[in-house]
Backbone as numpy.savetxt, mean C-alpha at the origin, in Angstrom:
# Nx Ny Nz CAx CAy CAz Cx Cy Cz
-41.97 -13.40 31.39 -40.67 -13.38 30.73 -40.82 -13.89 29.30
-40.25 -13.13 28.35 -40.42 -13.47 26.94 -39.72 -14.75 26.57
-40.33 -15.49 25.67 -39.74 -16.70 25.12 -39.77 -16.57 23.59
-38.74 -17.04 22.97 -38.62 -16.91 21.52 -38.42 -18.27 20.88
-39.08 -18.46 19.75 -38.86 -19.68 18.98 -37.59 -19.51 18.14
-37.18 -20.57 17.49 -35.99 -20.51 16.64 -36.16 -19.47 15.54
-37.35 -19.44 14.92 -37.61 -18.48 13.86 -37.60 -17.05 14.35
-38.15 -16.82 15.55 -38.22 -15.47 16.10 -36.83 -14.94 16.46
-36.03 -15.77 17.10 -34.69 -15.31 17.49 -33.81 -15.09 16.25
-34.05 -15.89 15.21 -33.31 -15.71 13.97 -33.67 -14.37 13.33
-34.95 -14.02 13.33 -35.41 -12.77 12.75 -34.87 -11.57 13.54
-34.89 -11.65 14.86 -34.42 -10.56 15.71 -32.92 -10.31 15.54
-32.17 -11.34 15.22 -30.70 -11.22 15.08 -30.25 -11.10 13.62
-31.21 -11.16 12.70 -30.88 -10.99 11.30 -30.10 -12.14 10.70
-30.38 -13.36 11.15 -29.71 -14.54 10.61 -30.77 -15.54 10.17
-30.33 -16.61 9.55 -31.27 -17.64 9.10 -31.58 -18.62 10.23
-32.69 -19.35 10.09 -33.06 -20.39 11.06 -31.97 -21.45 11.11
-31.40 -21.77 9.96 -30.35 -22.78 9.92 -29.12 -22.36 10.73
-28.85 -21.06 10.75 -27.71 -20.55 11.54 -27.94 -20.79 13.03
-29.16 -20.49 13.49 -29.49 -20.72 14.90 -29.40 -22.20 15.22
-29.90 -23.05 14.33 -29.83 -24.49 14.55 -28.40 -24.99 14.56
-27.55 -24.37 13.72 -26.13 -24.75 13.68 -25.44 -24.42 14.99
-25.72 -23.22 15.52 -25.12 -22.84 16.80 -25.58 -23.76 17.92
-26.84 -24.21 17.82 -27.36 -25.17 18.80 -26.60 -26.49 18.70
-26.38 -26.94 17.47 -25.67 -28.22 17.29 -24.24 -28.16 17.76
-23.66 -26.94 17.77 -22.28 -26.76 18.24 -22.23 -26.46 19.74
-23.41 -26.48 20.38 -23.51 -26.20 21.83 -23.05 -24.79 22.19
-23.19 -23.88 21.24 -22.83 -22.48 21.51 -24.06 -21.71 21.99
-25.21 -22.05 21.45 -26.47 -21.41 21.86 -27.50 -22.51 22.12
-27.59 -22.91 23.35 -28.52 -23.99 23.73 -29.82 -23.37 24.23
-30.98 -23.79 23.71 -32.25 -23.21 24.18 -32.48 -23.46 25.67
-33.11 -22.49 26.32 -33.35 -22.60 27.76 -34.33 -23.72 28.10
-35.28 -23.95 27.20 -36.25 -25.01 27.47 -36.88 -25.52 26.18
-37.58 -26.60 26.29 -38.33 -27.17 25.18 -39.81 -27.14 25.52
-40.64 -26.83 24.54 -42.08 -26.81 24.77 -42.58 -28.25 24.84
-43.86 -28.38 25.21 -44.45 -29.72 25.30 -44.42 -30.43 23.95
-44.44 -29.64 22.89 -44.40 -30.24 21.56 -42.98 -30.45 21.06
-41.98 -30.14 21.90 -40.59 -30.34 21.52 -39.95 -29.17 20.79
-40.62 -28.03 20.78 -40.04 -26.86 20.11 -39.02 -26.17 21.01
-37.95 -25.71 20.42 -36.91 -25.01 21.18 -37.41 -23.61 21.53
-37.21 -23.21 22.78 -37.60 -21.88 23.23 -36.39 -21.18 23.84
-36.23 -19.91 23.48 -35.05 -19.15 23.93 -35.49 -17.99 24.81
-34.72 -17.71 25.84 -35.02 -16.65 26.80 -34.38 -15.33 26.37
-34.64 -14.27 27.15 -34.01 -12.96 26.90 -32.49 -13.08 26.99
-32.02 -13.90 27.95 -30.58 -14.11 28.12 -30.00 -14.83 26.89
-30.77 -15.75 26.35 -30.32 -16.45 25.14 -30.23 -15.48 23.97
-31.18 -14.54 23.89 -31.19 -13.54 22.82 -29.94 -12.66 22.92
-29.60 -12.25 24.15 -28.38 -11.44 24.34 -27.14 -12.23 23.93
-27.12 -13.52 24.29 -25.99 -14.36 23.94 -25.88 -14.50 22.41
-27.04 -14.64 21.75 -27.05 -14.77 20.31 -26.52 -13.50 19.65
-26.87 -12.35 20.18 -26.39 -11.08 19.63 -24.87 -10.95 19.79
-24.36 -11.45 20.92 -22.90 -11.43 21.14 -22.21 -12.33 20.12
-22.79 -13.50 19.90 -22.23 -14.45 18.92 -22.20 -13.81 17.53
-23.32 -13.17 17.15 -23.39 -12.53 15.83 -22.37 -11.41 15.71
-22.20 -10.65 16.78 -21.23 -9.56 16.78 -19.81 -10.09 16.59
-19.48 -11.15 17.33 -18.14 -11.73 17.22 -17.90 -12.34 15.85
-18.94 -12.95 15.28 -18.80 -13.53 13.94 -18.58 -12.43 12.90
-19.33 -11.30 13.05 -19.15 -10.18 12.14 -17.75 -9.58 12.25
-17.16 -9.71 13.44 -15.80 -9.21 13.65 -14.74 -10.15 13.08
-15.20 -11.30 12.57 -14.27 -12.23 11.93 -13.71 -13.30 12.83
-14.29 -13.45 14.03 -13.79 -14.45 14.97 -14.44 -15.79 14.67
-13.66 -16.85 14.71 -14.15 -18.18 14.32 -15.14 -18.74 15.33
-15.96 -19.69 14.85 -16.95 -20.35 15.71 -16.26 -21.08 16.86
-15.15 -21.75 16.58 -14.43 -22.48 17.63 -13.97 -21.55 18.74
-13.44 -20.38 18.35 -12.98 -19.41 19.34 -14.14 -18.86 20.15
-15.27 -18.60 19.47 -16.45 -18.09 20.17 -16.95 -19.09 21.20
-16.99 -20.37 20.79 -17.44 -21.41 21.72 -16.56 -21.50 22.95
-15.26 -21.41 22.75 -14.32 -21.48 23.89 -14.46 -20.25 24.78
-14.63 -19.09 24.15 -14.74 -17.85 24.92 -15.99 -17.86 25.81
-17.12 -18.23 25.22 -18.37 -18.19 25.97 -18.46 -19.26 27.05
-17.56 -20.22 27.01 -17.54 -21.24 28.06 -16.70 -20.80 29.27
-15.99 -19.65 29.12 -15.18 -19.13 30.22 -16.08 -18.52 31.30
-15.56 -18.52 32.54 -16.30 -17.91 33.64 -16.39 -16.40 33.47
-15.30 -15.78 32.98 -15.29 -14.33 32.78 -14.82 -14.04 31.35
-15.73 -14.19 30.39 -15.31 -14.07 28.99 -15.01 -12.63 28.54
-15.48 -11.65 29.31 -15.33 -10.24 28.91 -13.90 -9.83 28.67
-13.01 -10.15 29.60 -11.62 -9.73 29.48 -10.93 -10.45 28.32
-11.28 -11.73 28.13 -10.68 -12.50 27.04 -11.16 -11.97 25.69
-12.45 -11.65 25.62 -13.01 -11.10 24.38 -12.34 -9.77 24.03
-12.06 -8.96 25.05 -11.41 -7.67 24.81 -10.05 -7.85 24.15
-9.26 -8.79 24.68 -7.93 -9.05 24.11 -8.06 -9.61 22.69
-9.02 -10.52 22.51 -9.23 -11.14 21.20 -9.64 -10.10 20.17
-10.49 -9.15 20.58 -10.93 -8.11 19.67 -9.76 -7.19 19.28
-8.86 -6.94 20.22 -7.68 -6.14 19.92 -6.82 -6.83 18.86
-6.64 -8.14 19.03 -5.87 -8.90 18.05 -6.56 -8.90 16.69
-7.88 -9.06 16.71 -8.64 -9.07 15.47 -8.56 -7.70 14.78
-8.60 -6.65 15.58 -8.50 -5.29 15.03 -7.15 -5.10 14.33
-6.09 -5.60 14.95 -4.76 -5.49 14.36 -4.68 -6.25 13.03
-5.26 -7.46 13.01 -5.26 -8.25 11.79 -6.03 -7.55 10.67
-7.18 -6.96 11.03 -7.99 -6.26 10.04 -7.28 -5.02 9.51
-6.56 -4.31 10.40 -5.80 -3.14 9.98 -4.70 -3.53 9.00
-4.06 -4.68 9.27 -3.03 -5.17 8.36 -3.62 -5.53 7.00
-4.82 -6.14 7.03 -5.50 -6.47 5.78 -5.86 -5.21 5.00
-6.32 -4.18 5.73 -6.66 -2.91 5.09 -5.43 -2.30 4.43
-4.29 -2.35 5.14 -3.05 -1.79 4.60 -2.62 -2.55 3.34
-2.74 -3.87 3.39 -2.37 -4.69 2.22 -3.27 -4.38 1.03
-4.58 -4.24 1.31 -5.52 -3.95 0.22 -5.29 -2.55 -0.35
-4.95 -1.58 0.52 -4.67 -0.24 0.05 -3.44 -0.24 -0.85
-2.43 -1.04 -0.45 -1.21 -1.14 -1.26 -1.52 -1.74 -2.63
-2.40 -2.75 -2.65 -2.79 -3.36 -3.92 -3.58 -2.38 -4.79
-4.47 -1.61 -4.14 -5.24 -0.62 -4.90 -4.32 0.45 -5.49
-3.31 0.86 -4.72 -2.35 1.85 -5.21 -1.57 1.29 -6.39
-1.21 0.00 -6.31 -0.47 -0.62 -7.41 -1.34 -0.68 -8.66
-2.61 -1.09 -8.50 -3.52 -1.16 -9.64 -3.71 0.22 -10.26
-3.90 1.23 -9.41 -4.08 2.59 -9.90 -2.83 3.07 -10.63
-1.66 2.73 -10.07 -0.41 3.12 -10.70 -0.22 2.45 -12.05
-0.55 1.17 -12.14 -0.43 0.45 -13.41 -1.37 1.04 -14.46
-2.59 1.37 -14.05 -3.55 1.96 -14.99 -3.04 3.30 -15.52
-2.47 4.13 -14.64 -1.96 5.44 -15.07 -0.76 5.28 -15.99
0.11 4.31 -15.66 1.30 4.09 -16.48 0.92 3.56 -17.86
-0.08 2.69 -17.91 -0.51 2.13 -19.19 -1.04 3.22 -20.13
-1.69 4.22 -19.56 -2.23 5.31 -20.36 -1.12 6.12 -21.01
0.06 6.16 -20.34 1.16 6.97 -20.85 2.06 6.21 -21.82
1.83 4.90 -21.99 2.69 4.10 -22.86 2.22 4.13 -24.30
3.18 4.25 -25.21 2.86 4.30 -26.63 2.44 2.93 -27.15
3.22 1.90 -26.81 2.94 0.55 -27.28 2.64 -0.35 -26.09
1.48 -0.96 -26.10 1.06 -1.80 -24.97 1.12 -3.27 -25.36
1.63 -4.08 -24.42 1.61 -5.53 -24.59 1.41 -6.14 -23.22
1.15 -7.44 -23.18 0.96 -8.11 -21.90 2.21 -7.96 -21.04
3.39 -8.02 -21.69 4.64 -7.89 -20.94 4.78 -6.52 -20.30
4.08 -5.52 -20.84 4.16 -4.16 -20.30 3.69 -4.12 -18.86
2.69 -4.94 -18.53 2.18 -4.97 -17.15 3.28 -5.44 -16.21
4.03 -6.46 -16.66 5.13 -6.95 -15.84 6.20 -5.90 -15.65
6.48 -5.12 -16.70 7.47 -4.05 -16.60 7.05 -3.00 -15.58
5.77 -2.61 -15.66 5.27 -1.58 -14.74 5.24 -2.11 -13.31
4.83 -3.38 -13.14 4.81 -3.98 -11.80 6.21 -4.02 -11.21
7.20 -4.32 -12.05 8.60 -4.34 -11.60 9.02 -2.95 -11.14
8.66 -1.94 -11.93 9.02 -0.57 -11.58 8.33 -0.13 -10.29
7.05 -0.53 -10.15 6.32 -0.12 -8.95 6.82 -0.86 -7.71
7.38 -2.05 -7.91 7.97 -2.77 -6.78 9.17 -2.04 -6.22
9.82 -1.22 -7.07 10.96 -0.42 -6.64 10.57 1.02 -6.34
9.26 1.28 -6.30 8.79 2.65 -6.14 9.25 3.26 -4.81
9.27 2.46 -3.75 9.69 2.98 -2.45 11.13 3.47 -2.50
12.00 2.68 -3.15 13.41 3.07 -3.27 13.55 4.32 -4.13
12.72 4.41 -5.18 12.76 5.61 -6.02 12.31 6.84 -5.23
11.29 6.68 -4.42 10.82 7.80 -3.59 11.90 8.24 -2.61
12.62 7.26 -2.04 13.72 7.59 -1.12 14.83 8.34 -1.85
15.11 7.89 -3.09 16.14 8.55 -3.89 15.74 9.99 -4.19
14.48 10.22 -4.57 14.00 11.56 -4.85 14.05 12.44 -3.59
13.77 11.83 -2.44 13.81 12.58 -1.18 15.23 13.04 -0.87
16.21 12.16 -1.12 17.61 12.52 -0.89 18.01 13.70 -1.77
17.60 13.66 -3.04 17.94 14.74 -3.96 17.28 16.05 -3.53
16.02 15.95 -3.08 15.29 17.14 -2.66 15.94 17.78 -1.44
16.27 16.95 -0.45 16.87 17.47 0.79 18.25 18.06 0.52
19.05 17.36 -0.29 20.40 17.85 -0.58 20.38 19.15 -1.37
19.29 19.40 -2.11 19.20 20.61 -2.92 18.68 21.82 -2.17
18.17 21.61 -0.95 17.61 22.73 -0.18 18.64 23.84 0.08
19.86 23.52 0.57 20.85 24.59 0.81 21.17 25.39 -0.45
21.30 24.71 -1.58 21.58 25.40 -2.84 20.43 26.33 -3.21
19.20 25.85 -2.98 18.03 26.66 -3.27 17.96 27.90 -2.39
18.30 27.72 -1.13 18.29 28.87 -0.19 19.30 29.92 -0.62
20.51 29.46 -0.97 21.55 30.39 -1.42 21.12 31.11 -2.70
20.47 30.36 -3.59 20.02 30.96 -4.85 19.04 32.10 -4.62
17.99 31.83 -3.84 16.97 32.85 -3.64 17.45 34.00 -2.76
18.33 33.69 -1.82 18.91 34.76 -1.00 19.75 35.70 -1.87
20.50 35.13 -2.81 21.33 35.92 -3.72 20.48 36.81 -4.62
19.39 36.22 -5.12 18.51 37.00 -6.01 17.87 38.16 -5.25
17.39 37.89 -4.04 16.74 38.94 -3.23 17.74 40.06 -2.91
18.98 39.67 -2.55 20.01 40.67 -2.25 20.32 41.52 -3.48
20.37 40.87 -4.63 20.67 41.59 -5.87 19.57 42.61 -6.18
18.31 42.18 -6.02 17.19 43.09 -6.30 17.10 44.20 -5.28
17.30 43.85 -4.00 17.10 44.82 -2.92 18.27 45.79 -2.75
19.50 45.29 -2.93 20.68 46.12 -2.63 21.59 46.35 -3.83
21.39 45.58 -4.89 22.26 45.71 -6.04 23.56 44.93 -5.92
23.73 44.23 -4.81 24.94 43.42 -4.62 24.78 42.13 -5.42
25.68 41.88 -6.36 25.52 40.76 -7.27 26.49 39.61 -7.02
27.56 39.86 -6.21 28.57 38.80 -6.07 28.04 37.51 -5.42
26.97 37.54 -4.56 26.45 36.25 -4.06 25.95 35.33 -5.17
25.52 35.92 -6.32 25.10 35.11 -7.47 26.26 34.28 -7.98
27.46 34.89 -7.99 28.66 34.17 -8.43 28.96 33.02 -7.48
28.82 33.28 -6.18 29.05 32.23 -5.17 28.07 31.08 -5.39
26.80 31.44 -5.64 25.80 30.39 -5.88 26.15 29.56 -7.10
26.58 30.23 -8.19 26.92 29.52 -9.42 28.10 28.59 -9.20
29.10 29.05 -8.44 30.27 28.22 -8.17 29.91 26.98 -7.36
28.87 27.08 -6.54 28.40 25.93 -5.75 27.44 25.07 -6.56
26.58 25.72 -7.36 25.52 25.00 -8.07 26.07 24.10 -9.18
27.12 24.54 -9.85 27.65 23.75 -10.96 28.21 22.41 -10.48
29.13 22.40 -9.48 29.61 21.09 -9.01 28.51 20.26 -8.36
27.54 20.94 -7.70 26.43 20.21 -7.11 25.61 19.53 -8.20
25.36 20.25 -9.30 24.59 19.68 -10.40 25.27 18.47 -11.01
26.60 18.54 -11.13 27.36 17.40 -11.66 27.27 16.22 -10.71
27.45 16.51 -9.42 27.42 15.43 -8.41 26.05 14.78 -8.35
24.99 15.59 -8.30 23.65 15.05 -8.12 23.22 14.25 -9.35
23.66 14.69 -10.54 23.33 13.95 -11.76 24.00 12.58 -11.77
25.29 12.56 -11.40 26.01 11.28 -11.31 25.39 10.37 -10.26
25.08 10.96 -9.12 24.48 10.21 -8.01 23.16 9.57 -8.46
22.35 10.33 -9.20 21.03 9.86 -9.61 21.13 8.76 -10.67
21.89 9.02 -11.72 21.91 8.08 -12.84 22.69 6.80 -12.52
23.50 6.81 -11.48 24.15 5.57 -11.05 23.17 4.65 -10.35
22.07 5.22 -9.87 21.13 4.46 -9.06 19.81 4.14 -9.75
19.63 4.62 -10.96 18.41 4.30 -11.69 18.73 3.44 -12.91
17.72 2.73 -13.36 17.83 1.92 -14.57 16.54 2.10 -15.35
16.47 1.49 -16.54 15.31 1.69 -17.41 14.87 0.35 -18.01
13.56 0.20 -18.16 12.99 -1.03 -18.71 12.57 -0.77 -20.15
13.11 -1.56 -21.07 12.80 -1.42 -22.49 11.40 -2.00 -22.76
10.50 -1.25 -23.42 9.16 -1.76 -23.70 9.13 -2.80 -24.82
10.25 -2.94 -25.56 10.27 -3.93 -26.63 10.80 -5.28 -26.15
12.01 -5.30 -25.59 12.59 -6.57 -25.15 12.38 -6.83 -23.66
11.89 -5.79 -22.93 11.54 -5.90 -21.50 12.75 -6.21 -20.62
13.94 -5.86 -21.10 15.15 -6.00 -20.31 15.40 -4.71 -19.54
16.06 -4.84 -18.38 16.45 -3.69 -17.59 17.87 -3.30 -18.01
18.07 -2.03 -18.36 19.39 -1.61 -18.84 19.76 -0.25 -18.26
21.05 0.08 -18.36 21.55 1.38 -17.93 22.16 2.09 -19.14
21.64 3.25 -19.49 22.22 4.01 -20.60 23.48 4.73 -20.15
24.23 5.28 -21.10 25.39 6.07 -20.70 24.92 7.40 -20.13
25.77 8.02 -19.35 25.40 9.23 -18.61 24.94 10.35 -19.55
25.70 10.58 -20.63 25.41 11.69 -21.53 24.01 11.56 -22.14
23.69 10.36 -22.61 22.38 10.15 -23.22 21.26 10.35 -22.21
21.43 9.77 -21.01 20.40 9.88 -19.98 20.19 11.32 -19.55
21.29 12.06 -19.44 21.23 13.46 -18.96 20.45 14.34 -19.92
20.69 14.18 -21.22 20.08 15.06 -22.22 18.77 14.52 -22.78
18.38 13.32 -22.39 17.19 12.69 -22.98 15.90 13.41 -22.59
14.98 13.43 -23.52 13.63 13.94 -23.23 12.98 13.00 -22.23
12.25 13.56 -21.25 11.71 12.69 -20.20 10.47 13.27 -19.54
9.78 12.37 -18.83 8.65 12.71 -17.96 9.05 12.23 -16.56
8.21 12.42 -15.54 8.59 11.94 -14.20 8.86 10.44 -14.12
8.32 9.63 -15.05 8.50 8.18 -14.96 9.08 7.55 -16.22
9.22 8.33 -17.30 9.71 7.80 -18.56 10.88 8.64 -19.06
11.76 8.00 -19.85 12.87 8.73 -20.46 13.12 8.13 -21.85
13.30 9.00 -22.85 13.48 8.55 -24.22 14.95 8.17 -24.45
15.18 6.85 -24.56 16.54 6.32 -24.62 16.66 5.25 -25.70
17.90 4.84 -25.93 18.17 3.72 -26.82 18.55 2.51 -25.97
17.78 1.43 -26.09 18.03 0.23 -25.29 19.37 -0.38 -25.68
20.19 -0.69 -24.71 21.50 -1.29 -24.98 21.39 -2.77 -25.29
20.20 -3.34 -25.12 20.02 -4.78 -25.37 19.50 -5.07 -26.78
18.47 -4.29 -27.22 17.86 -4.59 -28.53 17.92 -3.43 -29.50
18.38 -2.25 -29.05 18.50 -1.10 -29.94 17.25 -0.27 -30.08
16.18 -0.62 -29.37 14.93 0.16 -29.43 15.19 1.59 -28.97
14.62 2.57 -29.67 14.75 3.97 -29.28 13.36 4.54 -29.02
13.14 4.92 -27.82 11.84 5.47 -27.44 11.76 5.61 -25.93
10.56 5.90 -25.45 10.38 6.09 -24.02 10.50 4.76 -23.27
11.33 4.76 -22.23 11.53 3.57 -21.40 11.12 3.90 -19.97
10.67 2.90 -19.24 10.17 3.09 -17.87 11.34 3.19 -16.90
11.33 4.25 -16.10 12.40 4.45 -15.12 12.13 3.64 -13.86
13.17 3.01 -13.34 13.04 2.23 -12.11 14.33 2.33 -11.32
14.31 1.82 -10.11 15.52 1.84 -9.29 16.41 0.68 -9.71
17.71 0.95 -9.85 18.66 -0.09 -10.20 19.83 -0.07 -9.26
20.60 -1.16 -9.24 21.76 -1.23 -8.37 22.81 -0.25 -8.82
23.52 0.33 -7.84 24.57 1.27 -8.15 25.72 0.55 -8.84
26.21 1.16 -9.91 27.33 0.56 -10.62 28.61 0.70 -9.81
29.41 -0.36 -9.82 30.66 -0.34 -9.07 31.82 -0.33 -10.07
32.82 0.48 -9.75 34.00 0.55 -10.59 34.92 -0.63 -10.28
35.59 -1.13 -11.30 36.53 -2.21 -11.11 37.80 -1.70 -10.42
38.42 -2.57 -9.60 39.67 -2.21 -8.95 39.45 -1.55 -7.63
């Protein structure tokens, strides 16, 4: 039956000699016997135990938990549950890190599109990205609400081309105009803009916002706080409430 010294078992498990000695001091991996010269000797069973310890450590499980688990009569079932919990924690960490990477990527892309950059600009973009989920929901509402109008539009065009019947176009126009007014009001009541000069969040008047030159994330406006005129970062804002 094979016997392994501290150095040999450390090499086989890819750890340092000090790690093996540490596990011994914690009574997690106790050598099966001592040689006549007092050297620690480990058996095949000890090697298997050491590999389990290394596996659990690589999975992120603490030394204290490993020691308690291996002292159980039937550690297999407990380890299975513990690994499930550890997997869930790691998945949550992965999700958090992915969210941070998306934020960093978004900030980098936004910075490239900005005319004037300052340290405060990062805070403006971070604020806008913090509301990104709400903005996505708002865009989804607009997209879904516009589907019926789009269907009527294309159906009318196809009928006109195929049969020469043009009156459905009039029906579409009568529906599209009030829909356009409603959707514009709905949208601009729920968005706000961050001024790159004073870094205040403001709401422009409807007419200016509607006709302003814009990109998917920027709109050229006049800040109501400092008078700056230029591209401002679009973000989600609270809906304005009428008095009375």
